[in-house]
C-alpha positions in Angstrom: 117.8 13.5 10.6 114.9 15.2 12.1 116.9 18.3 13.0 118.6 18.3 9.6 115.2 18.7 7.9 114.8 15.1 6.8 111.5 14.3 8.5 110.7 11.3 6.4 114.1 9.8 7.0 113.9 10.5 10.7 110.5 8.8 10.9 111.7 5.8 9.1 114.7 5.4 11.5 112.4 6.2 14.4 110.0 3.4 13.4 112.9 0.9 13.4 114.1 2.1 16.8 110.5 2.2 18.1 110.0 -1.4 17.2 113.2 -2.6 18.7 112.6 -0.6 21.9 109.0 -1.8 22.2 110.3 -5.4 22.0 112.9 -4.7 24.6 110.4 -3.0 27.0 108.0 -5.8 26.5 110.7 -8.2 27.8 112.1 -5.7 30.4 109.7 -3.0 31.4 112.1 -1.9 34.2 114.5 -0.1 31.9 113.8 3.7 32.3 116.6 4.8 29.8 115.1 2.5 27.2 111.7 3.9 28.0 112.8 7.6 27.5 114.3 6.6 24.2 111.0 4.9 23.3 109.2 8.2 24.3 111.5 10.1 22.0 110.7 7.8 19.1 107.0 8.2 19.7 107.5 11.9 19.6 109.3 11.8 16.3 106.5 9.5 14.9 104.0 12.2 16.0 102.4 10.4 18.9 102.8 13.2 21.5 100.3 11.9 24.1 102.0 8.5 24.3 105.4 10.1 24.2 104.5 12.2 27.2 103.0 9.2 29.1 106.1 7.1 28.4 108.4 10.0 29.6 106.4 10.3 32.8 106.6 6.6 33.4 110.3 6.6 32.8 110.8 9.2 35.5 108.4 7.5 37.9 110.3 4.2 37.4 113.6 5.8 38.3 113.3 7.9 41.5 116.3 9.9 42.4 116.6 8.1 45.7 117.0 4.8 43.8 119.7 6.0 41.4 120.7 9.6 41.3 122.8 9.3 38.1 120.1 7.6 36.0 117.4 9.8 37.6 119.3 13.0 36.7 119.9 11.7 33.1 116.2 10.9 32.7 115.1 14.3 34.0 117.5 16.0 31.6 116.1 14.0 28.6 112.5 14.6 29.7 113.1 18.3 30.0 114.6 18.4 26.5 111.7 16.3 25.1 109.1 18.6 26.7 110.9 21.6 25.1 110.9 19.9 21.7 107.2 19.1 22.1 106.4 22.7 22.9 105.7 22.4 26.6 108.0 25.3 27.3 107.0 26.3 30.8 107.3 22.8 32.0 110.6 22.3 30.2 112.1 25.4 31.7 111.0 24.4 35.2 112.6 21.0 34.7 115.7 22.6 33.2 116.2 24.9 36.2 116.0 21.8 38.4 118.3 19.6 36.4 121.0 22.3 35.8 121.5 22.2 39.6 121.7 18.4 39.9 125.0 16.5 39.9 124.8 14.5 36.7 121.9 16.6 35.4 121.7 19.0 32.5 125.0 20.6 31.5 124.6 24.2 30.2 127.1 24.0 27.4 125.4 21.0 25.9 121.9 22.4 26.5 123.0 25.6 24.6 123.9 23.4 21.6 121.1 20.8 21.7 118.5 21.1 18.9 115.9 19.9 21.3 116.0 23.4 22.8 115.7 25.3 19.5 112.2 26.4 20.2 113.3 28.3 23.3 116.5 29.9 22.0 115.0 33.4 22.0 113.2 33.0 25.4 114.8 35.3 28.0 114.2 32.7 30.7 116.1 30.0 28.7 119.0 32.4 27.9 119.3 33.3 31.6 119.2 29.7 32.8 121.9 28.7 30.4 124.1 31.7 31.0 123.8 31.4 34.8 124.9 27.8 34.7 127.8 28.0 32.2 131.1 27.0 33.8 133.1 29.9 35.0 136.3 30.7 33.2 139.3 31.3 35.4 
């Protein structure tokens, strides 16, 4: 709803999800994918600082050496969150890393994701996506 222009509706849904995720993380703080979802809900609710802290914790809790698939997915989501929150340089650095990871960002999806809307006209973003699109035979 947030990307469709219904900020009030998005915040209402985000609050419900926030509360459920908070309860889940209170019971199981070792769930980094739940933590990044919680960070996204915090961002939708306007709590940027806590969103960033939770995103950083999610990545710290899931080192690539522990689980490359979950680690890559988290880094993809954190890069998109950083882009959405206006941390463009950081997001582009992370995107460059995750586009090269197995199970990381996938250029055709990045190109369509509304999280990256703030960077659509950035030449660095365009080049990263274009350079990582699957080659047609």
